[in-house]
C-alpha positions in Angstrom: 86.6 -87.3 -156.3 84.2 -85.8 -158.6 81.7 -85.0 -155.7 80.2 -81.9 -154.5 78.2 -80.8 -151.4 74.5 -80.0 -152.0 73.4 -77.1 -150.1 70.3 -77.8 -148.0 68.6 -74.4 -147.4 65.7 -75.9 -145.2 67.2 -78.0 -142.6 66.9 -76.6 -139.1 70.2 -76.8 -137.2 72.1 -77.9 -140.5 74.3 -75.5 -142.0 76.7 -76.7 -144.9 78.4 -74.6 -147.4 79.3 -76.0 -151.1 82.8 -77.3 -151.5 85.0 -75.3 -153.7 84.3 -75.6 -157.8 81.0 -76.5 -157.5 79.2 -73.1 -158.8 75.7 -73.1 -159.9 76.3 -70.4 -162.5 75.9 -71.3 -166.5 72.3 -72.1 -166.5 70.2 -71.0 -169.3 66.4 -69.9 -168.9 65.9 -70.1 -173.0 66.3 -72.6 -175.6 68.4 -75.6 -176.0 67.7 -79.3 -175.8 65.8 -80.7 -172.8 67.4 -81.9 -169.7 66.7 -85.3 -169.4 66.0 -86.7 -165.8 65.9 -90.3 -165.2 63.9 -91.8 -162.1 62.7 -95.1 -160.9 59.3 -93.6 -159.5 56.1 -95.1 -160.7 53.0 -93.2 -161.7 50.2 -95.7 -162.6 46.4 -95.0 -162.4 44.3 -97.7 -160.8 41.0 -98.3 -159.2 42.2 -97.0 -156.1 44.3 -94.1 -157.4 42.6 -92.6 -160.4 44.0 -89.5 -159.8 47.7 -89.7 -159.2 48.3 -85.8 -160.0 45.5 -84.4 -158.0 46.8 -82.5 -154.9 43.8 -83.5 -152.9 44.5 -87.3 -153.3 48.5 -87.8 -153.6 50.8 -87.5 -150.4 53.9 -89.2 -151.4 57.2 -88.2 -152.9 56.9 -89.2 -156.7 53.7 -87.0 -157.0 54.8 -84.1 -154.9 57.8 -84.1 -157.0 55.0 -83.6 -160.1 53.1 -81.1 -158.0 56.0 -78.8 -157.0 57.1 -78.2 -160.5 53.4 -77.5 -162.1 51.4 -76.1 -159.4 52.1 -72.8 -157.5 51.5 -72.4 -153.7 51.3 -68.8 -151.7 54.6 -69.3 -150.0 57.7 -71.6 -150.9 60.8 -72.7 -148.9 63.9 -70.7 -150.0 67.2 -71.6 -150.9 68.7 -70.5 -147.7 67.3 -69.9 -144.6 63.8 -71.4 -143.2 61.3 -68.9 -143.0 58.6 -69.4 -146.0 58.9 -67.0 -148.9 56.2 -65.3 -151.0 55.8 -67.2 -154.2 51.9 -66.7 -155.7 51.3 -64.4 -152.7 52.8 -60.9 -152.6 52.8 -60.8 -148.6 51.5 -63.3 -145.9 51.6 -62.5 -142.3 49.4 -63.4 -139.0 47.3 -60.7 -138.4 46.0 -61.1 -134.9 47.9 -61.8 -131.8 46.9 -65.2 -131.0 48.2 -66.6 -134.2 44.7 -67.8 -135.4 44.4 -65.4 -138.3 46.6 -65.6 -141.4 46.5 -63.0 -144.2 47.8 -63.5 -147.8 47.9 -61.2 -150.5 47.9 -62.3 -154.2 50.5 -60.8 -156.9 48.9 -59.2 -159.6 48.7 -60.7 -163.1 48.6 -64.6 -161.9 47.1 -66.8 -164.2 46.8 -70.8 -164.8 48.5 -72.0 -167.8 45.2 -72.4 -169.6 45.2 -68.5 -169.3 42.3 -68.1 -166.9 43.2 -65.5 -164.2 43.5 -66.5 -160.6 41.7 -65.0 -157.8 41.6 -65.1 -154.1 38.3 -67.5 -154.8 40.3 -70.1 -156.4 43.1 -70.4 -153.6 39.8 -70.6 -151.2 38.4 -73.4 -153.6 41.6 -75.1 -153.5 42.0 -75.3 -150.1 38.7 -76.0 -149.2 38.7 -78.9 -151.8 41.4 -80.9 -150.2 39.5 -80.8 -147.0 36.1 -81.6 -148.3 37.2 -84.7 -150.5 39.5 -85.7 -147.6 41.0 -88.6 -149.4 42.5 -90.9 -146.9 45.7 -91.1 -149.0 45.7 -87.5 -149.2 47.4 -84.6 -147.5 44.4 -83.1 -145.6 45.7 -83.9 -142.4 48.3 -81.0 -142.8 45.1 -78.4 -143.0 43.2 -80.3 -139.9 43.7 -77.0 -137.8 42.2 -74.8 -140.5 38.8 -73.6 -139.3 37.5 -71.5 -142.4 38.9 -69.6 -145.7 37.6 -65.9 -146.3 38.0 -63.8 -149.2 37.4 -60.4 -148.8 38.5 -59.1 -152.1 39.8 -60.9 -155.3 43.5 -60.6 -154.2 43.2 -61.3 -150.3 42.8 -64.5 -148.8 42.3 -65.0 -144.8 42.7 -68.2 -142.9 40.8 -68.5 -139.9 42.6 -71.3 -137.7 40.9 -73.3 -135.0 43.7 -72.9 -132.7 47.3 -71.1 -132.9 49.9 -72.7 -135.3 53.1 -71.2 -135.7 53.5 -74.1 -138.5 50.9 -72.7 -140.6 53.2 -70.8 -143.2 55.1 -74.0 -143.7 51.7 -75.6 -144.8 51.1 -73.3 -147.3 54.5 -74.1 -148.7 53.5 -77.8 -149.3 51.4 -79.1 -152.1 48.4 -79.5 -149.7 47.9 -75.9 -150.5 48.4 -76.1 -154.5 46.4 -73.9 -156.1 44.1 -75.4 -158.7 41.5 -74.0 -161.5 37.9 -74.1 -160.0 36.8 -74.4 -163.4 38.7 -77.6 -164.1 38.7 -79.6 -160.7 35.5 -80.7 -159.3 34.8 -79.4 -155.9 34.0 -82.9 -154.0 35.8 -85.5 -156.7 39.3 -86.6 -157.7 40.7 -84.9 -160.9 41.1 -88.1 -162.6 44.0 -88.9 -165.1 47.3 -87.3 -165.8 46.3 -84.0 -166.6 47.5 -80.8 -164.6 46.1 -77.4 -164.7 48.3 -75.1 -162.4 50.1 -72.0 -162.3 53.8 -73.3 -161.4 57.0 -72.9 -163.3 56.2 -75.6 -165.6 53.3 -77.0 -167.7 53.0 -80.8 -167.9 53.0 -81.0 -171.7 52.9 -84.8 -172.0 52.9 -87.7 -170.2 53.5 -91.5 -171.3 53.1 -94.1 -168.7 56.0 -96.2 -168.1 58.1 -93.9 -170.5 58.4 -90.4 -170.0 56.8 -87.1 -168.9 57.4 -84.0 -170.7 57.5 -80.5 -168.6 57.8 -77.2 -170.5 58.4 -73.7 -169.3 55.3 -72.1 -168.5 55.1 -68.8 -170.6 52.5 -67.4 -168.0 54.2 -68.0 -165.0 54.7 -65.1 -162.3 56.6 -66.0 -159.3 59.7 -65.8 -157.4 61.5 -68.6 -159.1 64.4 -68.0 -161.5 64.1 -70.7 -164.3 67.3 -72.1 -165.9 66.0 -74.4 -168.9 63.1 -74.4 -171.5 62.2 -77.9 -171.2 62.7 -81.1 -168.8 62.0 -84.6 -169.5 61.5 -86.8 -166.8 62.3 -90.7 -167.9 61.1 -93.5 -166.2 63.2 -96.6 -165.4 62.5 -100.2 -164.2 65.8 -100.5 -162.2 68.8 -98.3 -160.7 70.8 -100.3 -162.7 69.2 -99.4 -166.1 69.0 -95.8 -165.1 72.6 -95.5 -164.3 73.6 -97.1 -167.6 71.7 -94.5 -169.7 73.5 -91.8 -167.4 76.7 -93.3 -168.1 75.9 -93.6 -172.0 74.7 -89.7 -172.0 70.9 -90.6 -173.0 70.0 -89.3 -169.5 71.7 -86.1 -167.9 70.6 -86.2 -164.4 69.3 -89.1 -161.9 68.2 -89.3 -158.2 65.4 -91.5 -157.1 66.3 -94.1 -156.8 70.4 -94.8 -156.6 71.7 -98.2 -154.8 74.0 -97.9 -152.3 76.7 -99.6 -154.6 76.1 -96.8 -157.2 76.5 -94.0 -154.5 79.7 -95.2 -153.5 81.1 -96.1 -157.1 80.2 -92.3 -158.1 81.6 -90.9 -154.8 84.9 -92.7 -155.7 85.3 -91.1 -158.9 84.7 -94.0 -161.2 83.3 -91.9 -164.0 84.9 -88.4 -164.4 82.1 -87.5 -167.0 79.6 -87.7 -164.0 79.4 -85.7 -160.6 77.8 -86.7 -157.3 76.3 -84.0 -155.3 75.5 -85.2 -151.6 73.9 -83.4 -148.7 72.6 -84.1 -145.2 69.1 -85.6 -145.5 66.0 -85.8 -143.1 64.4 -88.8 -144.8 63.7 -91.4 -142.1 62.7 -95.1 -142.7 61.0 -97.1 -139.7 58.9 -99.7 -138.5 55.1 -99.2 -137.6 53.1 -101.8 -135.4 49.7 -102.7 -135.8 48.6 -102.4 -132.1 45.2 -103.7 -132.7 46.8 -107.2 -133.6 46.9 -109.7 -130.9 50.5 -110.2 -131.0 52.2 -106.8 -131.6 49.2 -105.4 -129.5 51.5 -106.6 -126.5 54.3 -104.0 -125.4 56.7 -106.5 -124.2 56.8 -107.9 -127.9 57.4 -104.5 -129.3 60.2 -103.9 -126.8 61.9 -107.1 -127.3 61.8 -106.3 -131.3 63.4 -102.6 -130.2 66.1 -104.7 -128.5 67.1 -106.8 -131.2 67.3 -104.1 -134.1 70.7 -103.6 -135.4 70.8 -100.4 -136.9 74.7 -100.2 -137.4 74.6 -103.4 -139.4 71.8 -102.1 -141.4 73.6 -98.8 -142.4 76.8 -100.4 -142.9 76.1 -103.6 -144.6 72.9 -103.0 -146.4 73.1 -99.1 -147.3 76.9 -99.1 -147.6 77.2 -95.9 -145.0 74.8 -94.0 -147.3 72.3 -93.6 -144.4 73.1 -93.2 -140.6 71.1 -95.1 -137.5 68.1 -93.2 -136.3 67.1 -93.3 -132.6 63.9 -91.3 -132.9 61.4 -90.2 -135.3 62.8 -86.6 -135.3 66.0 -87.0 -137.1 69.2 -85.3 -136.4 69.6 -81.8 -137.7 65.9 -80.9 -136.6 65.2 -78.8 -133.7 64.3 -81.0 -131.0 66.2 -84.2 -131.7 66.8 -86.6 -129.0 68.0 -90.1 -129.1 65.2 -91.5 -127.1 65.6 -95.0 -128.5 69.2 -95.1 -128.0 68.8 -94.3 -124.3 66.2 -96.9 -124.1 67.4 -99.7 -125.7 71.2 -98.8 -126.6 73.0 -99.0 -129.9 73.6 -102.7 -129.8 71.2 -105.9 -130.1 70.4 -106.8 -126.4 69.2 -110.6 -126.7 69.0 -110.8 -122.8 66.9 -107.9 -122.4 64.5 -109.0 -125.2 64.3 -112.4 -123.7 63.8 -111.1 -120.4 60.8 -108.7 -121.2 59.2 -111.8 -123.1 59.5 -113.9 -120.2 58.3 -111.4 -117.8 55.1 -110.9 -119.8 54.5 -114.6 -120.0 54.9 -114.5 -123.7 55.6 -118.2 -125.4 58.8 -118.0 -127.9 59.3 -117.9 -130.7 56.7 -115.2 -131.6 55.7 -115.2 -134.9 55.8 -111.9 -137.0 55.0 -111.0 -140.3 57.2 -107.9 -141.4 55.6 -106.5 -144.7 57.4 -104.1 -147.2 57.1 -102.6 -150.3 59.4 -103.9 -152.9 59.6 -100.9 -155.3 58.5 -97.9 -153.7 61.7 -97.0 -151.6 64.2 -98.4 -153.8 66.1 -101.8 -154.3 67.9 -101.9 -151.0 64.4 -102.1 -149.2 64.4 -106.0 -150.0 67.8 -106.9 -148.4 66.8 -104.4 -145.6 63.9 -106.5 -144.6 66.0 -109.9 -145.3 68.5 -108.5 -142.8 66.1 -107.4 -140.2 64.7 -110.9 -140.3 67.7 -112.4 -139.6 68.3 -110.0 -136.6 64.8 -110.9 -135.1 65.3 -114.3 -135.5 69.1 -114.8 -134.5 68.2 -115.7 -130.8 65.2 -117.7 -131.2 62.6 -115.4 -129.7 61.0 -114.7 -133.1 59.6 -116.8 -136.3 59.6 -114.1 -139.2 57.5 -114.3 -142.3 58.6 -111.6 -144.9 55.9 -110.1 -147.1 56.9 -108.0 -149.9 54.0 -106.1 -151.9 54.7 -104.6 -155.3 51.6 -102.5 -155.5 52.0 -99.4 -153.5 48.5 -98.5 -153.8 47.5 -101.9 -152.2 50.1 -101.6 -149.5 49.0 -98.2 -148.5 45.2 -99.5 -148.5 46.3 -102.7 -146.3 48.0 -101.0 -143.6 45.5 -98.2 -143.3 43.0 -101.1 -142.9 45.1 -102.6 -140.3 45.5 -105.6 -142.3 49.5 -105.7 -141.7 50.9 -106.7 -138.6 54.1 -105.0 -138.7 55.4 -102.8 -141.8 58.1 -100.8 -143.2 57.5 -97.2 -144.3 59.7 -94.0 -145.0 58.9 -90.3 -144.4 60.1 -87.5 -146.4 59.3 -84.1 -144.4 56.7 -81.9 -145.6 58.3 -78.8 -144.0 61.4 -78.8 -141.6 60.0 -78.6 -138.1 59.9 -81.2 -135.4 56.0 -81.1 -135.7 56.5 -82.6 -139.1 57.7 -85.9 -137.3 54.9 -85.9 -134.7 51.8 -84.8 -135.8 51.3 -86.5 -139.1 51.9 -89.6 -136.8 50.2 -89.2 -133.6 47.8 -86.0 -134.2 44.2 -86.0 -135.3 43.6 -87.8 -138.8 47.2 -89.5 -138.8 47.9 -90.4 -142.7 48.8 -94.1 -141.3 45.5 -94.5 -139.5 47.3 -95.9 -136.4 45.7 -98.1 -133.8 47.8 -96.8 -131.3 46.7 -93.5 -129.7 48.6 -91.0 -127.2 46.2 -88.3 -125.8 48.9 -86.4 -124.1 50.8 -86.1 -127.6 47.7 -85.3 -129.5 45.9 -83.1 -127.4 48.7 -81.5 -125.4 52.0 -81.4 -127.0 50.8 -80.8 -130.7 48.8 -78.0 -130.0 51.0 -76.8 -127.3 53.9 -76.4 -129.3 52.0 -75.1 -131.9 51.7 -71.9 -130.1 55.4 -71.3 -129.6 56.5 -69.1 -132.4 60.3 -69.4 -131.2 60.8 -73.0 -131.8 63.7 -73.5 -129.3 60.7 -73.1 -126.7 59.1 -76.0 -127.9 61.9 -78.5 -127.5 61.1 -79.7 -124.1 57.7 -80.7 -125.0 58.9 -82.4 -128.4 61.7 -84.3 -126.4 59.0 -85.7 -124.2 56.8 -87.1 -127.0 60.1 -88.9 -128.2 60.4 -90.3 -124.8 56.9 -91.5 -124.9 57.1 -93.1 -128.2 60.4 -95.0 -127.2 58.3 -96.1 -123.9 55.3 -97.3 -125.9 57.0 -98.4 -129.1 54.1 -97.9 -131.8 57.2 -97.5 -134.2 60.7 -98.2 -134.4 63.0 -95.7 -136.0 65.7 -97.5 -138.2 68.0 -94.8 -140.2 68.1 -91.4 -141.7 69.1 -90.8 -145.1 71.3 -88.5 -146.9 70.5 -86.9 -150.4 72.2 -87.7 -153.4 71.6 -86.7 -157.1 74.0 -87.5 -160.0 74.5 -85.6 -163.3 76.6 -85.3 -166.2 79.3 -82.8 -165.8 77.8 -80.0 -168.0 74.6 -80.0 -165.6 74.6 -76.9 -163.2 72.7 -76.2 -160.5 72.6 -79.8 -158.9 73.6 -78.5 -155.5 70.0 -76.6 -155.4 67.8 -79.3 -157.2 66.8 -81.2 -154.1 64.8 -79.4 -151.4 64.1 -80.7 -147.7 61.4 -82.8 -149.1 63.6 -84.7 -151.5 61.7 -83.2 -154.3 63.5 -82.3 -157.5 63.3 -78.6 -158.3 63.8 -78.7 -161.9 64.1 -75.0 -162.4 67.4 -75.1 -160.7 69.0 -77.4 -163.5 70.8 -75.8 -166.2 73.5 -76.6 -169.0 76.9 -75.3 -169.0 80.1 -76.3 -170.2 81.4 -79.6 -169.4 84.0 -79.8 -166.6 86.1 -82.7 -167.9 
């Protein structure tokens, strides 16, 4: 098989080694033709989203793919290991014994792509701006534990936290902490349009909606990254089939988001010797969310009955063709603190008798009407058949009558679920950083990004702040396990499956084993052009 294993440096508890024959050498940091990367991601300005490339307003995998390559953060996750490493910063550390003060010193000579010098004031401006704008679709919740930002001199930034937070260095490595030019970006309003002014490894040289984005190597970049190419062209496709056709024809060099399960299996079988498939464990998850303010699914018995009937084995086998694995908790396998809470509570097979019993005991008439909503194009083409199968699973015993609602407009979808207009809806989660906190706090902490009607005070007020005080994450395992058990008991969310990561490339492309990070964003700088292996 023309296949190799992707090294995932930032998965806690996951250690993988490259298979023989998949070295990353041969990349070029200089000239040569652009490396063309295909994607089915959609970027579209709208009334609801006038600033798709603003770190203060975007909190999704597509936008972060752009941000990670054009903006710079103080810290970044390394190729191997899990501790954030300096990037725009020369050095960062907690400067008090309580873990409430975090200090960073900037590298010397940092400039934005427009030539303006970067100072600590730009860092403060950028962080304060995210919190001040507080966009409902943005990442401000990641900074909810931040109190104030101080700049004692042009090269020093001091973050004062409202409470101990051992995960704060991870947060400074996410696009929530991207450094933007205070003279180009408004302090209180979104940066509308497709322009980017950052200090990352690339500049966004051009953007043509629906067609392509061109990224040129930033000659002013100063940081810790080695850049193995001079230009990347991101080309947009309306389907995975057309993207695969382009890869086979050689008009694109790389593709990742989003391949269909059939394409992945086809490439894994070595169907095309000119293309190599790279695979890695992944920590992307998919799940169902209940609007507990709804009169029907606000009833615990209804949610438990759904949990009893979901057949994850069939979803992962028949729809995703073994490219995903069943998931029985919000915290996936490979992340410290994972426990199979839903397996323990509901088993691994559909239990019609248990579902009927819980509804009968609650005096709920059947069939229960449910509307399952999903996004038709945000997570790939397998989502529609996935929800068709979920409908069949829930209706098979006559306990539910399901209506499917597919929505093509991602921004409208986000607005609808945040306004509690969707009864039950599907979502995916690509982690911001590889820690169990990032699978609990964004959902059940203050300012959760889903705006859930469900509130669990124990998780919000005790478990989340308590675990953040523990520098050794193994010491937080029991608390995270308790949170997962609470979620399985109350069922505000039903986990479905955990994804793997795949990237396909022409045989002369190097660096693919390093190109996808733990959040599934593509690190363009890792890609190079070497010698074809076939």
